[in-house]
N, C-alpha and C positions, 0 to 999 in steps of 0.2 A: 504494500500500500504506500501511496505517496500523499503527503499532506501539503496543501497549498491554500493559503487564505482561509483557513478554517474548514476546508472541504477535504474529503478523502477521495483519492482516485486509485483505480486498480493498478495503473502503471503510468510511466511517463508519457506514453502515447495517448492514453486517456486524458491526461492533463493537457497535452498539447492541443488535442482536438477540442477540448473545452474552451481553451483560450481563443481559438480561431473559428469556433462553431458559429453557425448562422449564415444567413444569406449575404451579409454585407461586410463582415470583417476582412475576409481575404481580398475582396474587391477594393476596399479602402487601402489596405496595405500595398497591394500591387499598384494602385494609382499614386500613392505617395512615393513609390520607388522612382517616379519621374521627377521628383522634387517636392518641395514644400507646397502646400495648397491651403487656400482659405476655405472657410466653411461652405460658402456658396459654390465654389468650384467643385468641391467634393459632392455637394448635393446635385449639381447639374450632371456630373459624370455618372452618378448612380441612377439618374433618371427619376424613378418614382419613390425614392426613400423619403419618408416624412422628416420634418425638422426634429421631431421628438426622438424618432428611432436613430437618426444620424447622431444626435447629441448623446444618446445612450451608448451607442457603439464606440464613438470617439472616447467617451469617458472610460469605458471598459478597457479599450486598448491602451489608454494612458495609464490606468491603474495597474495593468499587467506589464507596463514598461516597454511596450512595443512602439509607441509614438509619444511625442511630446508636443506641447503647444507653446507657442511664444506669443505673448501679448505685447504689442507695441504701444508705447505711451504717446498716442496721437489722438486727435479728434477728427472724425469719429474713430473709436477704437478699432484696431486691426489685430486679428488673431490668425496665425498660421500654424498648421500642423505639419510635422515632419517625422520621419522614421528615426528611432534610436538605433544604436548598434544591435540591440536585441531584435528589433524589428527587421533590420537588414539581414540578419542571420537566417530568418525564416523564409525569406524570399526564394532562394533556390529550391526549397522543398515545395513551395506553392507553385513555382514554375514547372516542376516535375509533375505535379498532380494535374496542372493545366495541360501539359503535353500528353500525358496519359489519356485525358479526356478527349483531346483532339484526335488521337490515334484510335481510341476505342470506339468513339461515337461519330466518326466522320461521315458515316453513311446514314446516320439517323437524321431525319428531317424534323422530328419533334420529340419531346420527352413527355409523352402522355401517361 
């Protein structure tokens, strides 16, 4: 068993998937690989993610140490999100999963 933030996980793989679980976290991480982004840039890229859900996912990624946010002291306030070293470390694994999906499902027209 692995303990993290007061939760028990079967193994480190279980913990890793908990951290990137969900529809948006991996997408956010991959988008931040291209450089820091502001909130609205991330929201536009993800298409139909709500303000509330994006805020939740960004906060979760920040708490897990995968991203950081920088608040600029200007008016109006500007906030940018960027990957931490820990966040950069997971990207090769996400890219491998993406490549696996491309190869495995390339002939699939829809995921019904």
